[in-house]
NUPA-66743 format. One record per atom (N, C-alpha, C): residue in one letter; x, y, z. Coordinates in steps of 0.05 Angstrom, whole numbers, plus 5000, padded with zeros to 4 digits. Atoms other than C-alpha are relative to their C-alpha. Layout:
% NUPA-66743
aXYZ...
//
This chain:
% NUPA-66743
m497850065012m350661807663m502350174987e497949775011e353862407629e501050065026n498049894975n355762697699n502849805007t497850204994t358962027712t502750044985q497750025014q363262037655q501650264992a499149754997a364962717655a502450065027t498349954980t367862627724t502249834998i497950245002i371661987705i501250194982e498449845016e374562497649e501750205020t498749774989t376263047694t503049825025l498050094981l379262517751l502549864973n497350005019n384262227691n501350244989d498249805007d385862867670d501950055025l498150024979l388562907744l501849845004i498650235004i391462317737i502550064982k497949945023k395662517675k501850235009i498549754986i397963187714i502249905021n498050174972n400462767777n501949904984n497350115020n403962327721n501850214996d498649815009d407062957692d502350045018r498949884974r408963227761r502049775008i499250214984i411762557785i502950044975e497449975017e416762527718e501150264997g498549724993g418163317724g501949955019y498650014976y420463177793y502549824999e497750235014e424662517771e502250094987k497949915022k428262907720k501550175014a498549744982a429563557764a502449895014t498150104982t432363077814t503049904982n498350075019n436762767759n502450264989d499749695007d438463507742d502450125018l498849874976l440963667807l503149945008a497650114990a448463697835a499849815020d499450174976d450463217880d499450095023g499149954976g450963607936g497250145009d502649914995d443563887929d498249805010t501350184981t440863347980t497350045011d501849934991d435763788009d498249994982l501850015020l432363897943l499349774992k500050265004k432663187921k498049905021d501850054987d429463077980d497150055000l503249995008l423463507975l499449874980f500850035019f423363307905f498949695003t500650244993t422562527926t497049965018s503149924981s416462837981s497750004983l502149845016l412963197920l498549664983i500050205010i413862547877i497449855018g501850164981g410562127942g497250165000e503049854997e404562647940e498749924980s501750075034s402862547866s499849705000q500750395005q403061797871q498149965028q502850054980q398061827935q498450164986n502249865017n393662317889n499249794982k500150185021k394361877837k498149755011m502150264995m391461267879m497850055008a503349914994a385961657909a498450034977l501249935019l383961877848l498749754984g499850195010g384361247819g498349805011t502450154983t380360877872t498150174995e502649805005e375061427856e498649844967i500150085034i375661207771i499049755006q500350245006q374660517790q497349925016a502950034980a368760627846a497950064981l501149865023l366160987782l499049754980g500250215020g366360377743g501850004973a498449935022a372160567692a502449945004d496950095000d379460507678d500950235002i498649794993i384460947699i502250064973d498149915022d388561317645d502950105011n497750024988n395261217670n503050214985t498049875022t399261667616t500150205015t499749695000t401962307616t498350134986s502149875021s399062897581s502150114974t497849895023t401763137514t502150275009s499049834991s403163807539s501949945020g498050074981g407263477600g502549954984s497750135016s411463087548s501150264979l499449745010l412163757507l502050175019h498049734976h414764177567h502449805004r498050214994r419263517589r501950134977t498249955025t422563587511t501850265001w499349764997w423064297520w502450095016l497550104976l427264197585l502349914993d497550135012d432263777549d501250164987i498649835016i433264257499i501150305007k499549734987k433964867539k502849985019a497450144980a439164467591a502149944980a497850065020a443164307527a501650314998f499349714997f443965087527f500950095022t500149854978t443865337591t501349875030g499150134979g446264767640g497749925019h502550064976h442064537702h501450135018s500549854974s443065047751s497649935013t502950124978t439664957816t497650194995k502549835003k435465587799k499249924977s501250005027s433765417730s498349705004v501750264989v431464687756v498350165013l502649964984l426865057810l498250214975e501949795011e424165567759e498649794979e501250185027e422464967710e497649815023c502650104986c418764647773c498150215009e501649824996e415565197790e497550054981f502650005018f412365237722f498749724997g500650244997g411164517734g497149965019e501849984973e407064737804e498450184995d501449835013d403665247761d498049894986a501650155025a400964767713a497749855021i501450154986i398064267765i497850175016k502449774984k394864917806k497250004982k501849915021k391565097748k497949754996a501550215005a389164387728a498449915026y502150054976y385964267800y497750275004a502549854986a382464907806a498450004971k501050055018k379964807738k497549814999a502250184992a377164207758a498350005023l502349994982l373564417819l497950244994e502549815015e369864957774e498349794988m501750085014m367064407744m497249845015e502050034991e359664277765e498949755007h501150274996h358163557754h501749855021l498850114977l362963387809l499149925027p501650054974p359662977868p501850165025a499349854978a360963307933a502949915013y497750224986y365362757966y502850054976i497450005016i370262787903i500550395001r498949704996r370163617908r501449985023d498549904977d372863547978d502849804993l497350165008l378363007953l502150214982l498049805020l380663517900l501150275015a499649774982a380064127949a502849935021e498250184983e384063697999e503650014981q497149935022q389763547941q501050234995k499949735006k389464197919k501750165032t499449784983t390764577988t503549845000a496850094996a397764097993a502150084969i498449885024i399464247917i500650295004d499249694983d399265027940d501750005020a497350004979a403764867994a502550004990a497350085020a408764547946a500650224983h500349825013h407965067904h501150265011d499149744985d409565637952d503249925011d497450034987d415565267983d502149944969v497749985025v418865157910v499550244992k500249744997k416865907896k502650145023a498449864990a420366117951a503049925004l497050115007l426765657941l500950124973r499149895025r427565967869r500250265012d500149624992d426366707904d502849975014s496849954979s432366557950s502649934983y497650035019y436666337889y500950274980e500349765014e434666987854e502150235020n499049734981n437067397917n502549935012a497150044986a442967037935a502550114985
//
């Protein structure tokens, strides 16, 4: 029972960080210039990825007999507030948007890595998280490469 509760808490934490990621990319999409359609398409795709992650995680939580905590994390909310303050002073350049997106990708990568270190997770949930982390790692690398391309431009 103790392991089940710990698993539910871990999965709910990952739902929260996926919610943070969704809100972050929605904000980033709004902050981009109208001409940045390729980036907006990428961000929309990453929003969809996190929505799929949440559905899979939520299914497992419900199978374990618990309720889904579909909120965002306090740290994610604080980060978005910081972004609003920063944007007021620096504007919404594509490079600064990508820098913040990479910061968010770093956070979700760390959350998944930490979750995968949890010994209480059943193997089938560990497999699910590893699969989601693989996609998140690839997204991080894409965002980082785009950010780097703006630094070198």
